[in-house]
C-alpha positions, -999 to 999 in steps of 0.1 A, spaced: -547 136 -199 -519 164 -206 -500 177 -176 -499 209 -196 -517 241 -179 -524 270 -201 -529 303 -186 -540 335 -206 -518 366 -193 -530 401 -208 -498 424 -208 -507 456 -195 -506 488 -215 -492 523 -206 -515 553 -199 -513 559 -241 -528 522 -249 -490 515 -259 -474 481 -257 -439 480 -254 -417 455 -279 -383 444 -279 -363 431 -308 -352 393 -304 -321 406 -325 -311 438 -319 -327 441 -287 -336 475 -291 -368 488 -280 -402 502 -292 -437 508 -289 -469 505 -307 -506 509 -299 -528 475 -306 -557 480 -325 -540 506 -353 -521 498 -382 -526 465 -399 -549 436 -386 -518 410 -387 -493 390 -361 -466 396 -380 -442 423 -367 -409 437 -383 -382 457 -362 -380 494 -370 -343 498 -367 -331 466 -377 -341 436 -403 -355 410 -380 -390 403 -388 -414 376 -371 -439 366 -352 -451 394 -326 -452 367 -301 -408 371 -307 -414 406 -293 -418 404 -256 -400 428 -232 -377 408 -205 -403 426 -182 -432 418 -199 -420 381 -196 -412 383 -160 -448 396 -151 -465 373 -171 -443 345 -152 -452 359 -118 -490 360 -130 -492 328 -139 -471 311 -108 -499 331 -89 -527 312 -111 -511 278 -105 -505 289 -64 -543 295 -65 -559 268 -86 -536 241 -75 -510 239 -48 -529 263 -24 -562 238 -27 -534 208 -23 -516 223 6 -553 230 22 -561 193 16 -529 182 33 -529 203 60 -565 188 64 -555 156 61 -528 159 89 -552 177 108 -580 144 110 -548 122 116 -539 148 148 -576 143 161 -577 108 154 -544 99 174 -550 124 202 -556 95 228 -535 70 210 -498 59 224 -484 72 194 -497 109 184 -493 131 161 -490 170 161 -498 189 136 -482 227 132 -495 252 101 -472 279 92 -491 306 75 -490 306 39 -487 332 17 -521 345 5 -503 353 -26 -470 353 -45 -455 387 -51 -463 400 -91 -433 413 -111 -448 447 -123 -430 470 -145 -435 503 -164 -431 508 -198 -403 527 -210 -407 567 -226 -397 573 -261 -385 602 -280 -406 600 -310 -444 589 -314 -456 591 -354 -488 576 -371 -477 557 -404 -490 572 -432 -493 541 -452 -510 520 -431 -521 541 -395 -502 522 -371 -496 546 -339 -460 536 -329 -429 552 -305 -392 549 -311 -355 557 -301 -340 584 -322 -366 600 -348 -364 576 -380 -376 540 -382 -395 519 -406 -431 510 -394 -434 473 -377 -466 467 -397 -461 479 -433 -421 489 -430 -430 520 -444 -401 547 -435 -411 572 -416 -384 598 -427 -405 617 -451 -432 620 -423 -411 634 -397 -396 659 -425 -433 668 -428 -441 671 -395 -405 697 -389 -419 721 -419 -451 721 -400 -434 729 -371 -413 758 -390 -448 771 -403 -461 775 -368 -432 788 -355 -435 818 -385 -472 822 -379 -464 832 -344 -435 853 -354 -458 873 -378 -485 885 -352 -486 925 -350 -473 922 -310 -438 910 -319 -409 934 -327 -398 938 -359 -362 933 -348 -373 899 -334 -391 891 -365 -361 896 -386 -340 873 -366 -366 845 -366 -368 847 -407 -334 831 -403 -341 807 -379 -370 796 -398 -347 788 -428 -319 767 -407 -347 748 -390 -357 736 -424 -327 729 -439 -312 711 -407 -343 690 -413 -337 680 -454 -304 674 -440 -315 651 -413 -337 636 -435 -309 633 -466 -284 609 -442 -312 589 -434 -319 582 -471 -282 580 -476 -279 553 -449 -306 532 -461 -296 538 -495 -261 555 -506 -260 541 -537 -292 566 -551 -270 595 -537 -234 586 -549 -212 614 -535 -183 621 -515 -198 653 -500 -206 647 -464 -235 671 -460 -250 663 -492 -285 676 -487 -267 709 -471 -257 714 -501 -283 721 -530 -265 729 -556 -241 694 -553 -273 675 -543 -290 686 -579 -260 673 -596 -259 644 -580 -291 638 -590 -283 645 -625 -303 678 -626 -334 665 -612 -344 692 -589 -337 715 -619 -358 700 -640 -391 693 -615 -387 722 -588 -407 752 -597 -389 774 -576 -354 759 -585 -331 797 -583 -353 805 -551 -346 776 -534 -309 779 -539 -306 812 -531 -322 801 -500 -295 778 -491 -270 799 -496 -284 827 -474 -289 803 -444 -246 795 -454 -243 835 -449 -261 835 -414 -244 806 -405 -206 815 -412 -204 847 -419 -238 867 -395 -256 872 -431 -228 895 -447 -230 890 -479 -197 882 -498 -177 872 -527 -183 835 -523 -221 840 -525 -224 858 -551 -205 840 -574 -231 815 -566 -262 838 -571 -251 864 -596 -267 897 -587 -256 907 -555 -224 924 -566 -230 958 -552 -244 944 -522 -215 930 -509 -203 933 -478 -237 944 -465 -262 920 -445 -287 896 -464 -320 909 -451 -345 881 -450 -384 890 -453 -418 872 -441 -430 866 -478 -397 847 -487 -395 825 -453 -431 819 -461 -422 807 -497 -394 787 -485 -411 766 -463 -434 759 -491 -409 752 -514 -394 727 -491 -424 705 -489 -422 707 -531 -384 697 -527 -396 668 -504 -421 653 -528 -396 656 -554 -373 635 -532 -397 608 -517 -409 602 -557 -371 596 -564 -364 571 -535 -396 552 -543 -394 548 -576 -358 536 -572 -367 516 -538 -396 497 -558 
């Protein structure tokens, strides 16, 4: 007969049905939603290269909780009945020796009804996404990560969400009750937000596959012309509005570094504005809208390039 006792413990999820996980290798925390994604007991760390059985991803808090629940089960099913039987035996002995020369007197302290349970709360994380490849819902610290189920990189999904947010902002600013001054000021922020999101995407792609974007330029994805050269003219060949996107990247540079005033450097890169030097470039709503659509097309080109070289 085996001396081992098997006790099943249900690990609680948070209010959104998410289960905390911790990588055995890098010890970083993430969450996923059981029942979504692939039907697998195998898991990949979204931060590092570790992968293994889902049973290797328990957090220390979950293990302490499981131990405390298991000990309570052992106490209730084995130890407490044994202690009760022992107490009953001593009471019987006390009763039998009551009038004897040698008497036993048993004093019983009250046993705890239950052992303490090590309850815990799952941590709050910064980014929650649904994998567009396998459907797994998961949450991570930071922004970019790989899907714990299928290992699909979420960087392009995060970029698309950023562009969606820019579109929603533009829709709000275009409402009739918004003043013309606020509208005009908002357009530069729309352009800047899109390029910032593209730059963040680029940094993540370069971190993962630096050989695909071999350039000494630090902020390569902010420099549309240099990025196109790095990719051997790929963007100019495939993007339907290459010249427009190039101009908007330079307009963003104007607003970031010259308060939107057209200078000689702008004219060198975007011919046709020689007579406008010293004047402020006025962004329009149609340009902002056109740029949002163009950035999604740009994302598709970069994603295809990354996936082809990553396969």
